[in-house]
Structure formats: structure tokens, C-alpha cells
C-alpha positions as CSV (number, residue, x, y, z in Angstrom):
1,M,0.0,0.0,0.0
2,D,1.5,3.4,-1.0
3,C,0.4,6.9,-1.4
4,E,-0.8,6.3,-5.0
5,N,-3.6,4.1,-3.5
6,W,-5.0,7.1,-1.7
7,S,-7.7,9.4,-3.2
8,D,-6.2,11.9,-5.6
9,T,-9.0,14.4,-4.7
10,A,-7.3,15.4,-1.5
11,N,-8.9,18.3,0.4
12,T,-11.8,18.6,-2.1
13,V,-14.2,15.8,-1.2
14,S,-17.2,16.9,0.9
15,Y,-19.3,13.7,0.7
16,V,-18.7,9.9,1.1
17,P,-18.0,8.6,-2.4
18,A,-20.1,5.8,-3.8
19,T,-17.0,3.7,-4.0
20,V,-16.7,3.4,-0.2
21,T,-17.7,-0.1,1.0
22,R,-15.9,-0.1,4.3
23,S,-15.1,2.4,7.0
24,A,-12.8,2.4,10.0
25,K,-12.3,4.7,13.0
26,I,-8.7,5.8,13.6
27,V,-7.7,7.9,16.6
28,I,-4.7,10.2,16.7
29,A,-3.2,10.5,20.2
30,G,-0.1,12.0,21.9
31,G,1.0,14.6,24.2
32,F,0.2,18.3,24.4
33,G,1.4,20.2,21.3
34,V,2.8,17.2,19.5
35,G,1.1,17.9,16.2
36,K,-2.2,15.9,16.2
37,T,-4.3,18.8,14.8
38,T,-1.6,19.6,12.2
39,L,-1.5,16.0,11.0
40,I,-5.2,15.7,10.6
41,G,-5.4,19.0,8.8
42,S,-2.6,17.8,6.4
43,V,-4.3,14.6,5.3
44,S,-8.0,15.2,5.6
45,E,-10.0,15.2,2.3
46,V,-12.8,17.2,3.9
47,R,-12.5,20.4,5.8
48,P,-11.3,19.2,9.3
49,L,-13.4,19.9,12.3
50,R,-11.4,21.5,15.0
51,M,-12.4,22.2,18.6
52,E,-9.8,24.6,19.7
53,E,-9.7,27.5,22.2
54,P,-7.1,30.1,23.0
55,I,-4.7,29.3,25.7
56,T,-5.3,31.7,28.6
57,E,-3.8,32.5,32.0
58,D,-6.0,29.7,33.5
59,S,-3.7,27.2,31.9
60,V,-0.6,28.5,33.7
61,G,0.8,25.7,35.8
62,I,-1.4,23.1,34.1
63,D,-0.3,23.1,30.5
64,D,3.4,22.9,29.9
65,L,4.3,25.3,27.1
66,H,8.1,24.8,27.6
67,G,8.5,22.9,24.3
68,T,5.9,24.9,22.4
69,P,6.3,28.6,23.3
70,G,4.6,29.7,20.1
71,K,1.4,27.7,20.7
72,H,-1.6,29.9,21.3
73,T,-4.6,27.5,21.0
74,T,-5.3,24.0,22.3
75,T,-7.8,21.3,21.4
76,V,-10.5,21.0,24.1
77,G,-12.7,18.5,22.4
78,M,-11.4,16.7,19.4
79,D,-10.2,17.1,15.8
80,F,-12.0,15.2,13.0
81,G,-11.1,14.5,9.4
82,R,-11.7,11.8,6.7
83,I,-9.5,10.2,4.1
84,H,-9.9,7.3,1.6
85,L,-7.6,4.5,0.5
86,S,-7.7,1.2,-1.4
87,G,-8.9,3.0,-4.5
88,G,-11.5,4.9,-2.5
89,A,-13.1,1.7,-1.1
90,L,-12.1,2.3,2.5
91,A,-12.9,5.5,4.4
92,L,-10.8,6.3,7.5
93,Y,-12.5,8.6,10.0
94,L,-9.8,10.3,12.0
95,F,-10.4,11.5,15.6
96,G,-7.7,13.6,17.2
97,L,-7.6,13.4,21.0
98,P,-6.8,16.4,23.2
99,G,-3.3,16.1,24.6
100,Q,-3.8,17.0,28.2
101,V,-4.2,14.2,30.8
102,R,-7.2,16.0,32.3
103,F,-9.1,15.0,29.2
104,R,-8.6,11.3,29.8
105,P,-12.4,10.5,30.2
106,L,-12.8,12.0,26.7
107,W,-9.9,9.9,25.4
108,E,-11.7,6.8,26.7
109,D,-15.0,7.8,25.0
110,L,-13.4,8.7,21.7
111,A,-11.2,5.6,21.6
112,Q,-14.2,3.2,21.8
113,G,-14.7,1.3,18.6
114,A,-11.4,2.5,17.1
115,L,-9.7,0.1,14.7
116,G,-6.3,1.5,15.7
117,C,-4.4,4.5,16.9
118,L,-1.5,6.5,15.6
119,V,0.5,7.9,18.6
120,L,2.5,11.0,17.8
121,A,5.6,11.6,19.9
122,D,8.1,14.4,20.3
123,T,11.7,13.4,21.3
124,R,11.9,16.6,23.4
125,D,9.3,15.1,25.7
126,L,8.8,11.4,25.2
127,E,7.1,11.0,28.6
128,A,4.2,13.0,27.3
129,S,3.2,10.0,25.2
130,H,3.1,7.5,28.1
131,E,-0.4,8.3,29.2
132,A,-1.8,7.6,25.7
133,L,0.2,4.4,25.4
134,T,-1.0,3.2,28.7
135,L,-4.7,3.8,27.7
136,L,-4.3,2.0,24.5
137,E,-2.6,-1.0,26.2
138,G,-5.5,-1.1,28.7
139,E,-8.1,-0.9,26.0
140,G,-6.4,-3.4,23.7
141,I,-6.3,-1.0,20.8
142,P,-3.5,-1.7,18.3
143,Y,-1.3,1.3,17.6
144,A,1.8,2.6,15.8
145,V,4.1,5.3,17.0
146,A,5.3,8.2,14.7
147,I,8.0,10.5,15.9
148,N,7.0,14.0,14.7
149,A,10.3,15.5,13.5
150,F,10.4,19.0,14.9
151,P,13.3,21.0,13.5
152,D,15.0,21.5,16.9
153,A,14.2,18.1,18.4
154,P,17.0,15.6,19.2
155,V,17.4,12.5,17.1
156,Y,17.7,9.1,18.7
157,D,18.4,5.6,17.5
158,P,15.2,3.6,17.0
159,A,16.3,1.1,19.7
160,E,16.7,3.9,22.2
161,L,13.2,5.3,21.3
162,R,11.7,1.8,21.7
163,Q,13.3,1.5,25.1
164,A,12.2,5.0,26.2
165,L,8.6,4.4,25.1
166,A,8.6,0.7,26.3
167,L,7.4,-0.5,22.9
168,D,7.0,-4.2,22.0
169,P,9.2,-5.4,19.2
170,H,6.3,-5.7,16.8
171,T,4.9,-2.2,17.4
172,P,5.6,-0.1,14.3
173,L,7.8,2.9,14.9
174,T,8.3,5.5,12.2
175,T,9.1,9.2,11.7
176,C,7.0,11.8,10.0
177,D,6.5,15.5,9.5
178,A,2.9,16.2,10.5
179,R,2.9,19.4,8.3
180,D,3.7,17.4,5.1
181,R,0.8,15.5,3.6
182,T,2.8,12.7,2.0
183,S,4.8,12.1,5.2
184,A,1.7,12.1,7.4
185,L,0.0,9.7,5.0
186,Q,2.9,7.3,5.1
187,A,2.6,7.2,8.9
188,L,-1.1,6.4,8.6
189,I,-0.4,3.8,6.0
190,T,2.1,2.1,8.4
191,L,-0.6,2.0,11.0
192,T,-3.3,0.7,8.6
193,E,-1.1,-2.0,7.2
194,Y,-0.2,-3.1,10.7
195,V,-3.8,-3.2,11.9
196,I,-5.0,-5.1,8.8
197,A,-2.2,-7.7,9.2
198,H,-3.2,-8.3,12.8
199,R,-6.9,-8.1,12.8
200,A,-9.6,-10.0,10.8
201,A,-11.4,-8.3,7.9
202,P,-14.8,-8.3,9.7
203,S,-13.5,-5.6,12.1
204,L,-14.0,-3.1,9.2
205,E,-17.6,-1.9,9.4
206,P,-19.6,-2.2,6.1
207,T,-21.2,1.1,5.1
208,S,-24.9,1.1,4.4
């Protein structure tokens, strides 16, 4: 599966094409400011839904802006987007989870029924991904990890990253640039191929 299998009508489709015969829910998780909203905006073939609010003084001491000093808004509900693959036969519905731990009840609700999860991580703060990984392990949701390559972030050997994130050997680990559509798509393709290889076809919901 490569990028050529994805719809070539990126960012122009506002309806579910008649070619779609299966759909799947994918969640995008990770720490605060790791790039979840950016990734969904990069790949969505519909105008993404964003539930963002300005960061105010009320977040002082609660939200750590040390690694993202230029961040002025934060997701307080979810992000939503949709893309197609397999010649347009499969629709992926993307749900971006808010990064702060205080939204964990919302994480649990949004993760229900998910086929898989792409966890974005930032090497400047790998610990920020641990809460999401713990939730996914507890819910039994398969996932892949993508290191979002921020320009000023340190680069580590994959073995070091696996150890720091406590990943099983079979868990996919890749690198992406959430701002770049092709790079973000490759990360989602990695997740989708992994999930399809480890789950039975009936887990994809037929569309009516």
C-alpha cells in the first residue's frame, strides 16, 4: 500500500464517495502540542473539524508550554477528518484526541470502537506520550508510533526510542513531518497495514 492508493481528490471531497464499501475509525493520540491537529489537517480530504480554544492564563501551571512557546490554542474536544484508501473503497475517519491528561475521560470515549491508533511523539518530551500508550494498552487497541520530526528536536536511535517508550518489538515505529501530507499519509499507511495484518477483515464496518 503506497500513497498512490489514496484518493487523488485530497482536500476537495465533501461527501462519502459511492466507491466506499468499508469504514474504520482511527484515533490520533499523543502529548500536548505534539502535532495531532496539524497531521489531521494535512491529510483530511474534507475540511477538518477543530475544537480549539485560545490558551489563557488559566492554563498556567497546568499546560506545559516549555517545548511549544509559540502555541496559542489548544484542542479542548477533538479534531475530526476523513481520508480514503484502497482505490476509494475504504474510508478512514480520523479522531484527534486532546493532549492534556485531564481529558482522559474524553480519550476513553473517543477511543471506543477504534480500529487502531497513531500515537504522535516528540523526542523533546517522550514522557508526554506515556499516558496515551497506557490507555491503548489497557483498551487493547493496536497502535503505531510516529515521531513527529520537529526541527529543533534531538534525534535518537530507534532502539533507544523503543526502550524509552517501552514498545513491544512488533509495534511499528516511524518518523513523520505532520505538516507534510505525504509524510503524514505514510505514517497512517504504516498503522493501517499493521492493523490489517493483525486483525480480521470483519473488524471493518460495512457502510450502508
